[in-house]
BAMIZA-485081 format. One record per residue (C-alpha): residue number from 1; residue in one letter; x, y negated, z. Coordinates in nm, 2 decimals. Each point is the difference from the previous one (the first is absolute). Layout:
N
NUM, a, X, Y, Z $
...
//
This chain:
557
1, x, 0.00, 0.00, 0.00 $
2, x, 0.28, -0.24, 0.09 $
3, x, 0.17, 0.06, -0.33 $
4, x, -0.33, -0.08, -0.19 $
5, x, -0.04, -0.33, 0.20 $
6, x, 0.36, -0.10, -0.07 $
7, x, -0.04, 0.08, -0.37 $
8, x, -0.32, -0.21, -0.01 $
9, x, 0.17, -0.29, 0.17 $
10, x, 0.29, -0.02, -0.24 $
11, x, -0.23, 0.02, -0.30 $
12, x, -0.21, -0.28, 0.14 $
13, x, 0.31, -0.20, 0.08 $
14, x, 0.11, 0.02, -0.36 $
15, x, -0.34, -0.14, -0.10 $
16, x, 0.05, -0.29, 0.25 $
17, x, 0.34, -0.06, -0.16 $
18, x, -0.16, -0.01, -0.35 $
19, x, -0.27, -0.24, 0.12 $
20, x, 0.27, -0.22, 0.16 $
21, x, 0.19, -0.02, -0.33 $
22, x, -0.32, -0.09, -0.19 $
23, x, -0.10, -0.27, 0.25 $
24, x, 0.35, -0.14, -0.03 $
25, x, -0.03, 0.00, -0.37 $
26, x, -0.34, -0.17, 0.02 $
27, x, 0.09, -0.25, 0.28 $
28, x, -0.10, -0.30, -0.22 $
29, x, -0.34, 0.15, -0.08 $
30, x, -0.32, 0.02, 0.19 $
31, x, 0.01, 0.13, 0.36 $
32, x, -0.31, 0.20, -0.08 $
33, x, 0.21, 0.23, -0.22 $
34, x, 0.27, 0.04, 0.26 $
35, x, -0.27, 0.08, 0.26 $
36, x, -0.14, 0.29, -0.20 $
37, x, 0.35, 0.14, -0.07 $
38, x, 0.07, 0.01, 0.38 $
39, x, -0.35, 0.14, 0.07 $
40, x, 0.06, 0.28, -0.26 $
41, x, 0.33, 0.09, 0.17 $
42, x, -0.19, 0.01, 0.33 $
43, x, -0.27, 0.23, -0.14 $
44, x, 0.27, 0.24, -0.11 $
45, x, 0.07, 0.09, 0.36 $
46, x, -0.36, 0.13, 0.01 $
47, x, 0.02, 0.19, -0.32 $
48, x, 0.28, 0.27, 0.00 $
49, x, 0.13, 0.09, -0.34 $
50, x, -0.09, 0.36, 0.05 $
51, x, -0.37, -0.09, -0.03 $
52, x, 0.06, -0.13, -0.35 $
53, x, 0.21, 0.30, -0.08 $
54, x, -0.28, 0.23, 0.12 $
55, x, -0.25, -0.20, -0.21 $
56, x, 0.22, 0.04, -0.30 $
57, x, 0.02, 0.38, 0.06 $
58, x, -0.38, 0.01, 0.04 $
59, x, -0.08, -0.18, -0.33 $
60, x, 0.27, 0.18, -0.21 $
61, x, -0.06, 0.34, -0.15 $
62, x, 0.15, 0.27, 0.21 $
63, x, 0.26, 0.23, -0.15 $
64, x, -0.06, 0.37, 0.05 $
65, x, 0.29, 0.23, -0.08 $
66, x, -0.12, 0.29, -0.21 $
67, x, 0.24, 0.23, 0.19 $
68, x, -0.17, -0.08, 0.32 $
69, x, -0.34, 0.09, -0.14 $
70, x, 0.13, 0.33, -0.14 $
71, x, 0.23, 0.11, 0.28 $
72, x, -0.18, 0.20, 0.27 $
73, x, 0.31, 0.00, 0.21 $
74, x, -0.02, -0.38, 0.06 $
75, x, -0.38, -0.02, 0.04 $
76, x, -0.12, 0.02, 0.36 $
77, x, -0.25, 0.28, 0.09 $
78, x, -0.34, -0.15, 0.04 $
79, x, -0.16, 0.29, 0.18 $
80, x, 0.27, 0.15, 0.21 $
81, x, 0.24, -0.21, 0.20 $
82, x, 0.29, 0.14, 0.20 $
83, x, 0.10, -0.15, 0.33 $
84, x, 0.27, 0.25, 0.08 $
85, x, 0.37, -0.07, 0.04 $
86, x, 0.24, 0.16, 0.24 $
87, x, 0.00, -0.16, 0.34 $
88, x, 0.29, -0.24, 0.02 $
89, x, 0.19, -0.10, 0.31 $
90, x, -0.19, -0.23, 0.23 $
91, x, 0.00, -0.36, -0.11 $
92, x, 0.25, -0.21, 0.21 $
93, x, -0.16, -0.23, 0.25 $
94, x, 0.16, -0.30, -0.17 $
95, x, -0.19, 0.08, -0.32 $
96, x, -0.32, 0.12, 0.17 $
97, x, -0.05, -0.33, 0.17 $
98, x, -0.12, -0.30, -0.19 $
99, x, 0.28, -0.25, -0.06 $
100, x, -0.06, -0.26, 0.28 $
101, x, 0.16, -0.30, -0.17 $
102, x, -0.24, 0.01, -0.28 $
103, x, -0.30, -0.01, 0.24 $
104, x, 0.18, -0.28, 0.19 $
105, x, 0.04, -0.20, -0.32 $
106, x, -0.37, 0.05, -0.09 $
107, x, -0.10, -0.12, 0.35 $
108, x, 0.22, -0.31, -0.03 $
109, x, -0.13, -0.08, -0.35 $
110, x, -0.37, 0.04, 0.12 $
111, x, 0.07, -0.22, 0.30 $
112, x, 0.15, -0.28, -0.22 $
113, x, -0.28, 0.02, -0.25 $
114, x, -0.27, -0.01, 0.27 $
115, x, 0.17, -0.29, 0.17 $
116, x, 0.02, -0.20, -0.33 $
117, x, -0.37, 0.07, -0.09 $
118, x, -0.12, -0.07, 0.35 $
119, x, 0.18, -0.34, 0.02 $
120, x, -0.14, -0.11, -0.34 $
121, x, -0.35, 0.12, 0.10 $
122, x, 0.01, -0.19, 0.33 $
123, x, 0.10, -0.32, -0.16 $
124, x, -0.26, 0.04, -0.28 $
125, x, -0.27, 0.08, 0.26 $
126, x, 0.09, -0.32, 0.18 $
127, x, -0.04, -0.20, -0.32 $
128, x, -0.34, 0.16, -0.06 $
129, x, -0.10, -0.11, 0.35 $
130, x, 0.10, -0.35, -0.09 $
131, x, -0.23, 0.02, -0.30 $
132, x, -0.29, 0.11, 0.21 $
133, x, 0.04, -0.29, 0.24 $
134, x, 0.07, -0.26, -0.27 $
135, x, -0.24, -0.26, -0.14 $
136, x, -0.11, -0.01, -0.37 $
137, x, 0.11, -0.28, -0.23 $
138, x, -0.22, -0.10, -0.29 $
139, x, 0.27, -0.03, -0.27 $
140, x, -0.20, 0.14, -0.30 $
141, x, 0.27, 0.26, -0.07 $
142, x, -0.02, 0.35, -0.15 $
143, x, 0.11, 0.13, 0.34 $
144, x, -0.11, -0.06, 0.35 $
145, x, 0.19, -0.29, 0.17 $
146, x, 0.00, -0.03, 0.38 $
147, x, 0.18, -0.20, 0.26 $
148, x, 0.17, 0.12, 0.32 $
149, x, 0.23, -0.15, 0.26 $
150, x, 0.18, 0.34, 0.03 $
151, x, 0.19, -0.03, -0.33 $
152, x, 0.29, -0.24, -0.07 $
153, x, -0.01, 0.01, -0.38 $
154, x, -0.26, 0.07, -0.28 $
155, x, -0.01, 0.37, -0.04 $
156, x, -0.20, 0.24, -0.22 $
157, x, -0.12, 0.30, 0.21 $
158, x, -0.13, 0.33, -0.12 $
159, x, 0.00, 0.22, -0.31 $
160, x, -0.35, 0.11, -0.08 $
161, x, -0.18, -0.32, 0.13 $
162, x, 0.27, -0.26, 0.03 $
163, x, -0.05, -0.31, 0.21 $
164, x, 0.20, -0.33, -0.01 $
165, x, 0.07, -0.11, 0.35 $
166, x, 0.12, -0.36, 0.05 $
167, x, 0.15, -0.15, 0.32 $
168, x, -0.25, -0.20, 0.20 $
169, x, 0.01, -0.37, -0.10 $
170, x, 0.20, 0.05, -0.32 $
171, x, -0.28, -0.13, -0.22 $
172, x, -0.02, -0.32, 0.19 $
173, x, 0.38, -0.06, 0.00 $
174, x, 0.06, 0.08, -0.37 $
175, x, -0.10, -0.20, -0.30 $
176, x, -0.24, 0.14, -0.26 $
177, x, 0.28, 0.06, -0.25 $
178, x, 0.20, 0.19, 0.26 $
179, x, -0.30, 0.21, 0.10 $
180, x, -0.06, 0.08, -0.36 $
181, x, 0.36, 0.11, -0.06 $
182, x, -0.02, 0.23, 0.31 $
183, x, -0.32, 0.15, -0.13 $
184, x, 0.14, 0.06, -0.35 $
185, x, 0.30, 0.17, 0.16 $
186, x, -0.22, 0.23, 0.20 $
187, x, -0.22, 0.07, -0.30 $
188, x, 0.31, 0.11, -0.19 $
189, x, 0.07, 0.25, 0.28 $
190, x, -0.36, 0.12, -0.03 $
191, x, 0.01, 0.04, -0.38 $
192, x, 0.34, 0.18, 0.02 $
193, x, -0.12, 0.24, 0.27 $
194, x, 0.31, -0.07, 0.20 $
195, x, -0.14, 0.13, 0.32 $
196, x, -0.07, 0.34, -0.16 $
197, x, 0.33, 0.03, -0.17 $
198, x, 0.19, -0.09, 0.31 $
199, x, -0.20, 0.26, 0.20 $
200, x, 0.10, 0.26, -0.26 $
201, x, 0.36, -0.10, 0.06 $
202, x, -0.04, 0.04, 0.37 $
203, x, -0.12, 0.36, -0.05 $
204, x, 0.35, 0.07, -0.14 $
205, x, 0.16, -0.19, 0.29 $
206, x, -0.19, 0.22, 0.25 $
207, x, 0.10, 0.32, -0.19 $
208, x, 0.37, -0.11, -0.03 $
209, x, 0.03, -0.24, 0.29 $
210, x, 0.36, 0.12, 0.06 $
211, x, 0.11, -0.13, -0.35 $
212, x, 0.10, -0.37, 0.01 $
213, x, -0.03, -0.04, -0.37 $
214, x, -0.38, 0.01, 0.02 $
215, x, -0.01, -0.28, 0.26 $
216, x, 0.23, -0.21, -0.21 $
217, x, -0.23, 0.08, -0.30 $
218, x, -0.30, -0.13, 0.20 $
219, x, 0.18, -0.34, 0.06 $
220, x, 0.05, -0.03, -0.38 $
221, x, -0.37, 0.07, -0.05 $
222, x, -0.09, -0.28, 0.24 $
223, x, 0.24, -0.25, -0.16 $
224, x, -0.12, 0.07, -0.36 $
225, x, -0.37, 0.00, 0.08 $
226, x, 0.03, -0.34, 0.16 $
227, x, 0.20, -0.13, -0.29 $
228, x, -0.26, 0.15, -0.24 $
229, x, -0.28, -0.18, 0.19 $
230, x, 0.21, -0.33, 0.01 $
231, x, 0.04, 0.03, -0.38 $
232, x, -0.37, 0.05, -0.04 $
233, x, -0.08, -0.31, 0.21 $
234, x, 0.24, -0.22, -0.20 $
235, x, -0.12, 0.15, -0.33 $
236, x, -0.36, -0.10, 0.09 $
237, x, 0.11, -0.37, 0.00 $
238, x, 0.08, -0.08, 0.36 $
239, x, 0.30, -0.23, 0.04 $
240, x, 0.32, 0.15, 0.14 $
241, x, 0.05, -0.28, 0.25 $
242, x, -0.35, 0.04, 0.14 $
243, x, 0.01, 0.37, 0.02 $
244, x, 0.35, 0.01, 0.15 $
245, x, -0.10, -0.25, 0.26 $
246, x, -0.31, 0.20, 0.08 $
247, x, 0.21, 0.31, 0.08 $
248, x, 0.23, -0.20, 0.22 $
249, x, -0.30, -0.14, 0.18 $
250, x, -0.14, 0.35, 0.05 $
251, x, 0.33, 0.10, 0.15 $
252, x, -0.07, -0.23, 0.29 $
253, x, -0.26, 0.26, 0.10 $
254, x, 0.21, 0.29, -0.14 $
255, x, 0.05, 0.31, 0.20 $
256, x, 0.13, 0.31, -0.18 $
257, x, -0.23, 0.30, 0.04 $
258, x, 0.06, 0.26, -0.27 $
259, x, -0.32, 0.20, 0.04 $
260, x, -0.11, 0.28, -0.23 $
261, x, -0.30, -0.11, -0.21 $
262, x, 0.08, -0.37, 0.02 $
263, x, 0.17, -0.26, -0.21 $
264, x, 0.06, -0.37, 0.08 $
265, x, 0.11, -0.32, -0.16 $
266, x, 0.31, -0.08, 0.20 $
267, x, 0.19, 0.32, -0.09 $
268, x, 0.37, 0.05, 0.05 $
269, x, 0.34, -0.15, -0.12 $
270, x, -0.14, -0.35, 0.03 $
271, x, 0.30, -0.20, -0.11 $
272, x, 0.04, 0.18, -0.33 $
273, x, -0.37, 0.01, -0.05 $
274, x, -0.04, -0.38, 0.02 $
275, x, 0.30, -0.05, -0.23 $
276, x, -0.16, 0.23, -0.26 $
277, x, -0.33, -0.19, 0.03 $
278, x, 0.16, -0.34, -0.05 $
279, x, 0.21, 0.12, -0.30 $
280, x, -0.27, 0.22, -0.15 $
281, x, -0.04, 0.03, -0.38 $
282, x, -0.23, 0.23, -0.19 $
283, x, 0.16, 0.34, 0.00 $
284, x, 0.13, 0.12, -0.33 $
285, x, -0.20, 0.26, -0.18 $
286, x, 0.15, 0.35, -0.05 $
287, x, 0.15, 0.04, -0.34 $
288, x, -0.03, 0.31, -0.21 $
289, x, 0.32, 0.16, 0.12 $
290, x, -0.09, -0.05, 0.37 $
291, x, -0.35, 0.14, -0.05 $
292, x, 0.15, 0.30, -0.18 $
293, x, 0.25, 0.05, 0.28 $
294, x, -0.28, 0.01, 0.26 $
295, x, -0.21, 0.24, -0.21 $
296, x, 0.29, 0.23, -0.06 $
297, x, 0.11, 0.00, 0.36 $
298, x, -0.36, 0.08, 0.12 $
299, x, -0.04, 0.27, -0.26 $
300, x, 0.33, 0.16, 0.09 $
301, x, -0.07, 0.01, 0.38 $
302, x, -0.35, 0.15, -0.05 $
303, x, 0.05, 0.22, -0.31 $
304, x, 0.34, 0.13, 0.10 $
305, x, -0.13, 0.23, 0.28 $
306, x, -0.30, 0.09, -0.21 $
307, x, 0.22, 0.11, -0.29 $
308, x, 0.23, 0.19, 0.24 $
309, x, -0.31, 0.19, 0.14 $
310, x, -0.12, 0.07, -0.35 $
311, x, 0.34, 0.13, -0.10 $
312, x, 0.01, 0.23, 0.30 $
313, x, -0.34, 0.13, -0.09 $
314, x, 0.10, 0.08, -0.36 $
315, x, 0.32, 0.17, 0.10 $
316, x, 0.01, 0.38, 0.07 $
317, x, -0.08, 0.04, 0.37 $
318, x, 0.30, 0.08, 0.22 $
319, x, -0.01, 0.35, 0.14 $
320, x, -0.11, 0.03, 0.36 $
321, x, 0.23, 0.17, 0.25 $
322, x, -0.15, 0.34, -0.06 $
323, x, 0.01, -0.02, -0.38 $
324, x, 0.35, -0.15, 0.01 $
325, x, 0.12, 0.27, 0.23 $
326, x, -0.17, 0.26, -0.23 $
327, x, 0.18, -0.15, -0.30 $
328, x, 0.33, 0.00, 0.18 $
329, x, -0.04, 0.36, 0.11 $
330, x, -0.08, 0.10, -0.35 $
331, x, 0.32, -0.16, -0.12 $
332, x, 0.20, 0.17, 0.28 $
333, x, -0.17, 0.32, -0.08 $
334, x, 0.12, -0.01, -0.36 $
335, x, 0.35, -0.06, 0.13 $
336, x, -0.01, 0.27, 0.26 $
337, x, -0.13, 0.26, -0.25 $
338, x, 0.33, -0.05, -0.18 $
339, x, 0.21, 0.06, 0.32 $
340, x, 0.19, 0.32, -0.07 $
341, x, -0.07, 0.30, 0.24 $
342, x, 0.06, 0.36, -0.08 $
343, x, -0.33, 0.17, 0.10 $
344, x, 0.21, 0.27, 0.17 $
345, x, 0.16, -0.26, 0.22 $
346, x, -0.35, -0.09, 0.13 $
347, x, -0.03, 0.33, 0.18 $
348, x, 0.21, -0.12, 0.29 $
349, x, -0.27, -0.26, 0.08 $
350, x, -0.29, 0.25, -0.06 $
351, x, -0.17, 0.14, 0.31 $
352, x, -0.23, -0.10, 0.28 $
353, x, 0.02, -0.29, 0.24 $
354, x, -0.22, -0.07, 0.30 $
355, x, -0.06, -0.37, 0.09 $
356, x, 0.12, -0.08, 0.35 $
357, x, -0.22, -0.30, 0.05 $
358, x, -0.27, 0.00, -0.27 $
359, x, -0.21, -0.28, 0.13 $
360, x, -0.32, 0.09, -0.19 $
361, x, -0.03, 0.34, 0.15 $
362, x, 0.20, 0.00, 0.32 $
363, x, -0.31, 0.09, 0.21 $
364, x, -0.16, 0.23, -0.26 $
365, x, -0.04, 0.38, 0.05 $
366, x, 0.25, 0.08, -0.27 $
367, x, 0.35, -0.12, -0.08 $
368, x, 0.10, -0.16, -0.33 $
369, x, 0.27, 0.18, -0.20 $
370, x, 0.14, -0.12, -0.33 $
371, x, 0.08, 0.25, -0.27 $
372, x, 0.27, -0.11, -0.25 $
373, x, 0.04, 0.21, -0.32 $
374, x, 0.06, -0.03, -0.37 $
375, x, -0.19, 0.11, -0.30 $
376, x, 0.25, 0.04, -0.28 $
377, x, 0.18, -0.33, -0.03 $
378, x, -0.25, -0.20, 0.20 $
379, x, 0.00, -0.04, 0.38 $
380, x, -0.29, -0.02, 0.25 $
381, x, -0.08, -0.06, 0.36 $
382, x, -0.33, 0.11, 0.16 $
383, x, -0.12, -0.08, 0.36 $
384, x, -0.25, 0.24, 0.17 $
385, x, -0.34, -0.05, -0.15 $
386, x, 0.12, -0.26, -0.26 $
387, x, 0.05, 0.02, -0.37 $
388, x, 0.36, 0.03, -0.13 $
389, x, 0.20, -0.32, -0.07 $
390, x, 0.27, 0.00, -0.26 $
391, x, 0.35, -0.10, 0.11 $
392, x, 0.24, -0.19, -0.22 $
393, x, 0.38, 0.04, 0.06 $
394, x, 0.17, -0.33, 0.10 $
395, x, 0.34, 0.08, 0.13 $
396, x, 0.22, 0.27, 0.15 $
397, x, 0.32, 0.06, 0.19 $
398, x, 0.14, 0.26, 0.23 $
399, x, -0.19, -0.13, 0.30 $
400, x, -0.34, -0.12, -0.14 $
401, x, -0.25, 0.06, -0.28 $
402, x, -0.24, -0.28, -0.08 $
403, x, -0.33, 0.03, -0.19 $
404, x, -0.29, -0.24, -0.07 $
405, x, -0.36, 0.11, 0.00 $
406, x, -0.22, -0.10, -0.30 $
407, x, -0.29, -0.06, 0.24 $
408, x, 0.00, -0.18, 0.33 $
409, x, 0.31, -0.22, -0.06 $
410, x, 0.21, 0.22, 0.24 $
411, x, 0.36, 0.12, -0.02 $
412, x, 0.11, 0.34, 0.13 $
413, x, 0.36, 0.03, 0.12 $
414, x, 0.13, 0.36, 0.06 $
415, x, 0.28, 0.02, 0.26 $
416, x, 0.24, 0.28, -0.08 $
417, x, 0.11, 0.26, 0.25 $
418, x, 0.33, 0.18, 0.04 $
419, x, -0.13, 0.29, -0.21 $
420, x, -0.04, -0.22, -0.31 $
421, x, -0.39, 0.00, 0.03 $
422, x, -0.22, -0.29, 0.13 $
423, x, -0.06, 0.03, 0.37 $
424, x, -0.24, -0.30, 0.03 $
425, x, -0.23, -0.21, -0.22 $
426, x, -0.04, -0.37, 0.09 $
427, x, -0.28, -0.20, -0.15 $
428, x, 0.06, -0.37, -0.06 $
429, x, -0.26, -0.26, -0.08 $
430, x, 0.07, -0.37, -0.06 $
431, x, 0.36, 0.05, 0.09 $
432, x, -0.08, 0.14, 0.34 $
433, x, 0.00, 0.36, 0.13 $
434, x, -0.36, 0.12, 0.01 $
435, x, 0.05, 0.35, 0.13 $
436, x, 0.24, 0.28, 0.05 $
437, x, -0.06, 0.37, -0.08 $
438, x, 0.26, 0.27, 0.09 $
439, x, 0.02, 0.31, -0.22 $
440, x, -0.23, 0.29, 0.11 $
441, x, -0.09, 0.34, -0.14 $
442, x, -0.28, 0.10, -0.24 $
443, x, -0.18, 0.16, 0.30 $
444, x, -0.05, -0.36, 0.14 $
445, x, -0.16, -0.11, -0.33 $
446, x, -0.23, 0.30, 0.00 $
447, x, -0.09, -0.07, 0.37 $
448, x, -0.08, -0.36, -0.07 $
449, x, -0.22, 0.10, -0.29 $
450, x, -0.18, 0.26, 0.20 $
451, x, -0.07, -0.25, 0.29 $
452, x, -0.13, -0.25, -0.25 $
453, x, -0.24, 0.26, -0.14 $
454, x, -0.12, 0.08, 0.35 $
455, x, -0.07, -0.37, 0.06 $
456, x, -0.19, -0.02, -0.33 $
457, x, -0.20, 0.31, 0.08 $
458, x, -0.08, -0.12, 0.36 $
459, x, -0.18, -0.31, -0.14 $
460, x, 0.08, -0.20, 0.31 $
461, x, 0.11, -0.36, -0.01 $
462, x, 0.33, -0.09, 0.15 $
463, x, -0.04, -0.15, 0.35 $
464, x, -0.07, -0.37, 0.00 $
465, x, -0.04, -0.06, -0.38 $
466, x, -0.38, -0.04, 0.01 $
467, x, 0.01, -0.25, 0.29 $
468, x, 0.28, -0.20, -0.16 $
469, x, -0.18, -0.02, -0.34 $
470, x, -0.33, -0.09, 0.16 $
471, x, 0.16, -0.29, 0.20 $
472, x, 0.18, -0.11, -0.31 $
473, x, -0.32, -0.02, -0.21 $
474, x, -0.18, -0.18, 0.28 $
475, x, 0.28, -0.25, 0.00 $
476, x, -0.04, -0.06, -0.37 $
477, x, -0.38, -0.03, 0.05 $
478, x, 0.07, -0.28, 0.25 $
479, x, 0.27, -0.15, -0.23 $
480, x, 0.25, 0.05, 0.28 $
481, x, 0.34, 0.13, -0.10 $
482, x, 0.07, 0.23, 0.30 $
483, x, 0.35, 0.14, -0.07 $
484, x, -0.05, 0.26, 0.28 $
485, x, -0.21, 0.21, -0.24 $
486, x, 0.14, -0.10, -0.34 $
487, x, 0.28, 0.19, -0.18 $
488, x, 0.34, -0.15, 0.07 $
489, x, 0.07, -0.12, -0.35 $
490, x, -0.31, -0.21, 0.00 $
491, x, 0.13, -0.19, 0.31 $
492, x, 0.36, -0.04, -0.10 $
493, x, -0.02, -0.03, -0.38 $
494, x, -0.20, -0.19, -0.26 $
495, x, -0.37, -0.06, 0.06 $
496, x, -0.13, 0.08, -0.34 $
497, x, -0.14, 0.34, 0.09 $
498, x, -0.17, -0.11, 0.32 $
499, x, -0.16, -0.28, -0.19 $
500, x, -0.13, 0.25, -0.26 $
501, x, -0.14, 0.22, 0.26 $
502, x, -0.15, -0.29, 0.19 $
503, x, -0.19, -0.11, -0.32 $
504, x, -0.12, 0.36, -0.07 $
505, x, -0.13, 0.03, 0.36 $
506, x, -0.17, -0.34, -0.01 $
507, x, -0.18, 0.11, -0.32 $
508, x, -0.10, 0.33, 0.15 $
509, x, -0.16, -0.15, 0.31 $
510, x, -0.01, 0.13, 0.36 $
511, x, 0.15, 0.35, 0.09 $
512, x, -0.28, 0.25, 0.06 $
513, x, 0.19, 0.32, 0.06 $
514, x, 0.33, 0.18, -0.01 $
515, x, 0.01, 0.38, -0.08 $
516, x, 0.30, 0.23, 0.00 $
517, x, 0.00, 0.21, -0.33 $
518, x, 0.31, 0.21, -0.01 $
519, x, 0.38, 0.02, 0.01 $
520, x, 0.15, -0.05, -0.34 $
521, x, 0.29, 0.19, -0.16 $
522, x, 0.25, -0.25, 0.15 $
523, x, -0.13, 0.05, 0.35 $
524, x, -0.18, -0.33, 0.02 $
525, x, -0.34, -0.04, 0.15 $
526, x, -0.28, -0.10, -0.24 $
527, x, -0.29, -0.21, 0.12 $
528, x, -0.31, -0.14, -0.17 $
529, x, -0.07, -0.36, 0.12 $
530, x, -0.36, -0.09, -0.07 $
531, x, -0.10, -0.37, -0.03 $
532, x, -0.34, -0.15, -0.07 $
533, x, 0.08, -0.04, -0.37 $
534, x, 0.23, 0.29, -0.07 $
535, x, 0.26, 0.25, 0.11 $
536, x, 0.38, 0.01, 0.01 $
537, x, 0.21, 0.31, 0.04 $
538, x, 0.31, -0.04, 0.22 $
539, x, 0.29, 0.24, 0.02 $
540, x, 0.19, -0.07, 0.33 $
541, x, 0.34, 0.13, 0.10 $
542, x, 0.06, 0.13, 0.35 $
543, x, 0.08, -0.28, 0.25 $
544, x, 0.35, -0.13, 0.05 $
545, x, 0.17, 0.05, 0.34 $
546, x, -0.13, -0.34, 0.11 $
547, x, -0.36, 0.10, -0.08 $
548, x, -0.03, -0.21, -0.31 $
549, x, -0.13, 0.11, -0.33 $
550, x, 0.31, 0.11, -0.20 $
551, x, -0.17, -0.03, -0.34 $
552, x, -0.33, 0.02, -0.18 $
553, x, -0.16, 0.00, -0.34 $
554, x, -0.35, -0.08, -0.10 $
555, x, -0.23, 0.03, -0.30 $
556, x, -0.36, -0.08, -0.09 $
557, x, -0.25, 0.28, -0.01 $
//
């Protein structure tokens, strides 16, 4: 989040710099033009470029790669979703806990934004109270004019229904020409909607109160809006001497009070302002080159992100992590298939290996034994109750033999014994040891297979699986992610699969029943979960040593 904010700020800062260069170039032209340049730079803080990029992506035709449509390997299964991965080591406490400094920064930001908004709201509320206690003045204006002893300068208050509030006694102390110039000045603020545009700027100030550039930008808006109104008064025929003297006279009552939703006649930077009024000449009109420059700049700032988004939409989509990994594995597989290995040399790795700490089945009624064998010049590994997985040779020496599985992204390292045969098989996943399996005899493989068949024939669920699954489903129903009853990979890894399951359960409605069906050929318990609008079939692995669901799959019935 912080990176996105910093990215947005530097982009907005570039827009402010562009606006500054343009206002410098147009310093001899109307203040109205410079005001709108500064205001456009202010609005940029409220409109991140990624919104325009997303809009460009939405309106552009989306590119669909034909190979993605035709390749079943890269298309996600819509009916059956697997939630099973081997149980990893517990997540370190430093990762498990939320990063405290991020929460602290959010709290500081919220406090600053709330403080800014509250201070503006209080001052504006006080001005509205002055309006309620003021006296109306019949001035024949397009806006309501009132008098109050609580204000020290003429000020236009409000956005939807603006009211011009004059200091008490000002009408009696000023001449008719001076009063008229004040009214023309405030009418200019009204026509320009200055209170509204400045309130929009203050929204950005509240969101990015910690960024000094926005506050400086606000001062430029105030200066240019007052200059624009001064120019309008002088252009309407009022004499510079009379109008300048009127402003100086107002300053006898002047008290600065920059309140959101208000604009006054005295303004800021009085010395330079009076000098500009006394030396005012009609502003030069923009020539063709200057108009073209403004149009090209605006078109570039707006259309650039749109075109970028459209370009991204028409490009072939980048492969996601799973697809990219699949493509990488296919490339590696092609390379590994060319790794030389004499089939006869594989016999020193062939045999049976019993997992010492197979997390999925540690509490099951049967052990898990791996059978490693070859079929001609192809090599396979098969766990108890599982389908065989092909092994591709990767590297060998006198101490180790290394193979990569074509399914499951695992590596199998065989540790050689003194007799020249492998004495242990080590499984590696993600660069980390996943399990160890010492060599055993064929009788152990047969024993494990027999115990698995006994479990299947008994048709009894493994202890705790039904309760854990029920509590998990009830958590989904309440939209509460209770990691005590959710497979470990859904807690520690990406949340795409939990989100998919959450949506499916939301569509199916409340849980109405959970029924044990059988033990499948892998030794997993199969349950039918009935909902008000449908049924899902869950296959649940025996619980891990900590009592958590080790893995599960589901499909629609």
